[in-house]
C-alpha positions in Angstrom: 0.0 0.0 0.0 1.3 3.5 -0.8 2.6 5.6 2.1 -0.1 8.2 1.7 -2.9 5.7 2.4 -4.0 3.8 5.5 -6.3 0.9 6.0 -9.7 1.4 7.5 -12.6 -1.0 8.4 -16.0 -0.5 6.8 -19.4 -1.1 8.3 -19.4 -4.7 7.1 -15.9 -5.4 8.5 -14.0 -5.3 5.2 -10.7 -3.4 4.9 -11.0 -0.2 2.9 -8.3 2.3 1.9 -8.6 5.8 3.5 -6.7 9.0 2.7 -4.8 10.9 5.3 -6.1 14.3 4.1 -9.8 13.8 4.8 -9.9 10.4 6.4 -13.0 9.5 4.3 -13.6 6.0 3.0 -13.3 5.5 -0.8 -16.4 3.3 -1.6 -15.9 0.8 -4.4 -17.5 1.9 -7.7 -20.8 0.2 -8.5 -21.3 -1.3 -11.9 -23.5 0.8 -14.3 -27.2 0.1 -14.4 -29.0 -0.1 -17.7 -32.8 0.2 -17.8 -34.5 -1.3 -20.9 -37.9 0.1 -21.6 -40.3 -0.7 -24.4 -40.5 1.9 -27.2 -43.6 3.3 -28.8 -44.6 5.4 -31.8 -41.9 6.3 -34.3 -39.3 5.4 -31.7 -40.0 1.8 -32.4 -38.3 2.2 -35.8 -34.9 2.8 -34.2 -32.6 2.0 -37.1 -29.6 3.4 -35.2 -30.0 0.5 -32.7 -30.0 -2.0 -35.4 -26.9 -0.4 -37.0 -25.2 -0.6 -33.6 -25.8 -4.4 -33.5 -24.7 -4.9 -37.1 -21.8 -7.2 -36.1 -24.2 -9.4 -34.3 -26.3 -9.6 -37.4 -23.3 -11.0 -39.4 -22.7 -13.5 -36.6 -26.3 -14.7 -36.9 -26.1 -14.9 -40.7 -22.9 -16.9 -40.6 -24.3 -19.2 -37.9 -27.4 -19.9 -40.0 -25.3 -20.7 -43.1 -23.1 -23.1 -41.2 -26.0 -24.9 -39.4 -28.0 -25.4 -42.6 -25.4 -27.8 -44.1 -23.8 -29.1 -40.9 -23.4 -32.9 -40.8 -24.9 -33.3 -44.3 -23.4 -35.8 -46.7 -23.1 -33.4 -49.8 -23.1 -30.1 -48.0 -23.6 -27.0 -50.1 -24.4 -29.2 -53.1 -28.0 -29.2 -51.8 -28.2 -25.6 -53.0 -27.8 -27.0 -56.5 -29.6 -30.3 -56.3 -32.9 -29.0 -55.1 -33.6 -26.5 -57.9 -32.2 -28.9 -60.6 -34.5 -31.7 -59.5 -37.4 -29.4 -59.4 -36.7 -28.1 -62.9 -36.5 -31.7 -64.3 -39.9 -32.6 -62.8 -41.5 -29.3 -63.9 -40.1 -29.8 -67.4 -41.5 -33.3 -67.7 -44.9 -32.5 -66.3 -45.6 -28.9 -67.4 -43.2 -28.6 -70.3 -43.9 -31.9 -72.2 -47.2 -33.2 -70.9 -49.1 -30.0 -70.2 -47.4 -28.1 -73.0 -47.2 -24.9 -70.9 -46.2 -21.9 -72.9 -42.7 -20.5 -72.2 -42.7 -17.2 -74.2 -40.3 -18.4 -76.8 -37.5 -19.7 -74.5 -36.7 -23.3 -73.7 -38.9 -24.5 -70.9 -36.1 -25.7 -68.5 -34.5 -22.3 -68.6 -38.0 -20.7 -68.2 -38.9 -22.8 -65.2 -35.4 -22.5 -63.6 -35.5 -18.7 -63.8 -38.8 -18.7 -62.0 -37.6 -21.2 -59.4 -34.5 -19.2 -58.3 -36.3 -16.3 -56.6 -39.2 -18.5 -55.5 -37.0 -21.0 -53.6 -35.2 -18.1 -51.9 -38.5 -16.7 -50.8 -40.1 -20.0 -49.8 -37.1 -20.9 -47.6 -37.1 -17.5 -46.0 -40.8 -17.7 -45.4 -40.6 -21.0 -43.7 -37.5 -20.5 -41.5 -38.1 -16.8 -40.6 -41.6 -17.5 -39.5 -40.5 -19.8 -36.7 -37.1 -18.2 -36.0 -38.1 -16.5 -32.7 -39.6 -19.7 -31.2 -36.7 -21.8 -32.3 -34.2 -19.4 -30.8 -36.2 -18.9 -27.6 -33.2 -19.6 -25.3 -31.1 -17.0 -26.9 -33.9 -14.4 -27.1 -35.0 -14.7 -23.5 -31.4 -14.6 -22.0 -29.7 -11.7 -23.7 -30.9 -8.3 -24.9 -30.5 -7.3 -28.6 -32.9 -6.2 -31.2 -35.0 -9.3 -31.8 -35.7 -8.3 -35.3 -32.1 -9.4 -36.2 -33.2 -13.0 -35.8 -35.7 -13.2 -38.7 -33.6 -10.7 -40.7 -30.5 -13.0 -40.5 -32.5 -16.0 -41.6 -33.6 -14.2 -44.8 -30.1 -12.8 -45.6 -28.5 -16.2 -45.0 -30.3 -17.5 -48.1 -28.4 -15.1 -50.4 -25.5 -17.5 -50.9 -27.9 -20.2 -52.3 -29.4 -17.6 -54.5 -26.0 -16.6 -55.9 -25.1 -20.3 -56.6 -28.4 -20.8 -58.4 -27.8 -17.7 -60.5 -24.4 -19.0 -61.6 -26.1 -22.3 -62.7 -28.8 -20.4 -64.5 -26.1 -18.4 -66.5 -24.6 -21.7 -67.6 -28.0 -23.1 -68.6 -28.8 -19.9 -70.5 -25.5 -20.1 -72.4 -26.1 -23.8 -73.2 -29.4 -22.9 -74.8 -27.9 -20.0 -76.7 -30.0 -17.3 -75.1 -28.2 -14.0 -75.0 -29.3 -11.6 -72.2 -29.9 -8.0 -73.1 -28.9 -4.8 -71.2 -31.9 -5.5 -69.0 -29.5 -7.8 -67.0 -28.5 -4.8 -64.9 -32.0 -4.8 -63.4 -31.4 -8.2 -61.7 -30.1 -6.6 -58.4 -33.3 -4.5 -58.2 -35.5 -7.5 -58.4 -33.4 -9.3 -55.8 -33.9 -6.3 -53.5 -37.7 -6.6 -54.1 -37.5 -10.3 -53.2 -35.6 -9.6 -50.0 -38.0 -6.8 -49.0 -40.9 -9.2 -49.6 -39.3 -11.9 -47.5 -38.6 -9.4 -44.7 -42.1 -8.1 -44.7 -43.8 -11.5 -44.6 -41.1 -12.9 -42.2 -41.6 -10.1 -39.7 -45.4 -10.6 -39.7 -45.3 -14.4 -39.4 -42.5 -14.6 -36.8 -44.3 -12.2 -34.5 -47.6 -14.0 -35.1 -45.9 -17.3 -34.3 -45.0 -16.0 -30.8 -48.7 -15.3 -30.1 -50.4 -18.1 -32.1 -48.4 -21.3 -32.6 -50.9 -22.3 -35.3 -48.7 -20.4 -37.8 -46.2 -23.3 -38.2 -49.1 -25.6 -39.1 -50.4 -23.3 -41.8 -47.0 -22.7 -43.4 -46.9 -25.7 -45.8 -50.4 -24.9 -47.1 -49.6 -21.2 -47.4 -46.4 -21.9 -49.3 -48.1 -24.3 -51.7 -50.9 -21.9 -52.5 -48.6 -19.0 -52.9 -46.4 -20.9 -55.3 -49.3 -21.6 -57.7 -50.4 -18.0 -57.4 -46.9 -17.0 -58.6 -46.0 -17.6 -62.3 -43.2 -20.1 -61.6 -44.3 -22.8 -63.9 -46.5 -20.6 -66.2 -46.1 -17.1 -67.7 -48.1 -14.2 -66.4 -49.3 -13.6 -69.9 -52.0 -16.2 -69.5 -53.6 -13.9 -66.9 -56.2 -11.7 -68.7 -55.0 -8.1 -69.3 -57.7 -6.6 -67.1 -56.5 -8.6 -64.1 -52.8 -8.0 -64.7 -52.5 -5.0 -62.4 -54.5 -6.8 -59.7 -52.0 -9.7 -60.1 -49.4 -7.4 -58.6 -50.9 -7.8 -55.2 -48.6 -10.9 -55.2 -45.2 -9.2 -55.1 -43.4 -12.4 -56.0 -45.2 -12.4 -59.4 -43.4 -9.2 -60.3 -40.1 -10.6 -59.0 -40.4 -13.8 -61.1 -41.5 -11.9 -64.2 -38.7 -9.4 -63.7 -36.1 -12.2 -63.4 -37.3 -13.7 -66.7 -37.3 -10.3 -68.5 -33.8 -9.4 -67.2 -32.2 -12.8 -67.8 -34.1 -14.4 -70.6 -35.3 -11.4 -72.6 -39.0 -12.2 -72.3 -41.7 -9.6 -72.4 -41.1 -6.7 -69.9 -43.2 -6.9 -66.7 -46.5 -5.0 -66.7 -45.9 -1.5 -65.3 -49.1 -1.4 -63.3 -48.4 -4.8 -61.8 -44.9 -3.7 -60.7 -46.2 -0.5 -59.2 -48.9 -2.4 -57.2 -46.2 -4.9 -56.0 -43.9 -2.1 -54.8 -46.7 -0.5 -52.9 -47.9 -3.7 -51.3 -44.3 -4.5 -50.1 -43.9 -1.1 -48.7 -47.1 -1.3 -46.7 -46.4 -4.9 -45.5 -42.9 -4.0 -44.5 -43.8 -0.9 -42.4 -46.8 -2.8 -40.9 -44.6 -5.8 -40.2 -42.0 -3.7 -38.4 -44.6 -2.0 -36.3 -46.4 -5.2 -35.3 -43.1 -6.9 -34.6 -42.0 -4.1 -32.3 -45.3 -4.3 -30.5 -45.0 -8.0 -29.9 -41.3 -7.6 -28.9 -42.4 -5.7 -25.7 -43.9 -8.8 -24.2 -41.8 -11.4 -26.2 -40.0 -12.9 -23.2 -43.2 -13.6 -21.3 -44.7 -15.5 -24.3 -41.8 -17.7 -25.3 
C-alpha cells in the first residue's frame, strides 16, 4: 500500500483504503445500471440501434449458413440439387405433358429462372416464421434487437441464390439465349424479393409467438402462394384486365422481372410492378410496427 494511504474498516468489516487528508472512505465503484424500456410510436423504428448491432447480425447470418449444411453428406451441393431436381420434374410435367407456354425460350430455362427467386422466398418464409420460437433460449437470455433473428434467416439465403444464378447463367449459355442490357435490373428484383421476405417474415415470426398455429399453416400457405406465382407458367396467361391486380402478389413481379432481365422475355407490366412495390412497402412498415409491439412482451410469451 502507498505511504499516503491507511487501511480502515468498513461497516461490514472489510478493509477499505482511506486517505490521510480527509480520512473518508473510498467506496468501491458500483457497476453501471442499464434500464431497458419498451418503445412506442416512431421510436419503435430505431434503425440506429439495429446499426449498432450490425456485427451481431453478421454472426447470426454466418451461424445460420453453417448450421444449414452441418453434418450433411453433400453439404452445399443441396443448393444445386434442389432446384435442378425441381426443374427436371417441372419440365416433364408442365413442359412436355401440359405443353405450358414459355414465351419463346426453352422451358427448362424458363422454369429454372422462376424457381430461383421463389425457392429463396419460400425458404425465407418457412424459416423466418419460426425463428423466434426456435431461438427462444437466446432471445430470453440476452438483450439485442430481436428483429435481427428473422432478418438474419432471410439474408442467410443469399449464398444459395447466388449459386443458383451461376447455374442459370450456364443453362442460358447452353441454350444459346443472349441476355440484353436488362441484365442490370437483376439486383433491383433481388432487393424486391428480399424486402418481400422481410415483410412476410416479420409478420409471421411475430404471429408465431402469439399463435403457434402459424407453423401448421406454413406448408399450405407456401403451396398456395407458389401456384399463385408464375413459376411454372407465364403471367401472360392472366387476362390483361386482371394483370394490375395480379401485382398484389409481389413475387409475381419478382419472377417476371427475373425472366425479363435474364431471358429477354416480355417486360413486366408496369401497373403490376407499381402495385407490388406499394404492397411490399405497406407490408414492411406494418410488419415492423407489429413486430416491435410483440417484442415488448416477447420474453413472457416464449
